[in-house]
C-alpha positions as CSV (number, residue, x, y, z in Angstrom):
1,M,83.8,112.1,99.2
2,E,84.5,112.0,103.0
3,P,86.5,114.5,104.9
4,P,90.1,113.0,106.2
5,T,89.3,111.6,109.5
6,D,92.6,112.8,110.9
7,T,90.9,116.7,110.9
8,N,88.4,118.4,112.0
9,P,85.8,119.5,108.8
10,S,84.9,122.8,111.1
11,E,89.1,124.0,111.6
12,V,90.4,126.0,109.3
13,D,94.0,125.3,107.6
14,P,96.6,127.3,108.8
15,T,98.2,127.0,105.6
16,Y,95.6,128.8,103.5
17,D,96.5,131.9,105.4
18,V,98.3,134.3,103.5
19,K,100.0,136.0,107.0
20,W,101.3,132.1,107.9
21,Q,102.7,131.7,104.2
22,L,104.4,135.1,104.5
23,A,106.0,133.8,107.7
24,H,107.3,130.6,106.7
25,T,108.2,131.0,103.1
26,D,112.1,131.4,104.0
27,R,111.1,127.6,105.6
28,L,109.3,126.1,102.7
29,L,111.9,127.4,100.0
30,G,115.2,125.9,101.9
31,F,113.0,122.5,102.0
32,E,112.3,122.5,98.6
33,F,116.5,123.0,98.1
34,L,117.1,120.2,100.9
35,N,114.8,117.9,98.7
36,M,116.6,118.6,95.6
37,V,120.2,117.8,97.3
38,V,119.4,115.0,99.6
39,R,117.5,113.4,96.5
40,A,120.3,114.4,94.3
41,R,118.1,115.8,92.0
42,Y,120.2,118.7,90.5
43,Q,118.5,119.1,87.4
44,E,117.1,122.9,87.0
45,M,113.4,123.8,88.5
46,K,111.8,126.4,86.2
47,P,110.7,129.5,89.0
48,E,107.2,128.6,88.7
49,V,107.4,125.4,89.5
50,L,109.1,126.7,92.6
51,A,106.7,129.4,92.9
52,D,103.9,126.5,93.1
53,K,105.5,124.2,95.4
54,I,106.0,127.0,98.2
55,G,102.7,129.1,97.7
56,V,104.1,132.3,96.1
57,H,103.7,134.2,93.2
58,K,105.9,133.9,90.0
59,G,108.4,136.1,90.3
60,I,110.1,135.1,93.7
61,A,112.9,134.0,91.9
62,Y,113.1,137.6,90.7
63,S,112.5,138.7,94.3
64,I,114.9,136.5,95.9
65,T,118.0,137.5,93.1
66,E,117.2,141.2,93.5
67,S,117.0,140.9,97.1
68,I,120.4,139.5,97.6
69,K,121.9,141.8,94.5
70,A,120.8,144.5,97.5
71,K,122.3,142.9,100.2
72,L,125.8,142.2,98.5
73,H,126.0,145.7,97.1
74,A,124.4,147.8,100.1
75,D,128.3,148.2,101.4
76,E,128.9,149.9,98.2
């Protein structure tokens, strides 16, 4: 199988870099939600599927929920 003609095979894809993934997780998550709204796909998405789509660990839904809880209860 030939490599794609629009890429240089010696260049490393930056999306494989963990630092890049961490820096862009919010953007990727927002993009997935935007896609769901624009395409009117309002059915449930399992956390594992979402995690796979944005390239993060399977516990991301729990982490996001806990982060929101902490921010909401920070004033108390």
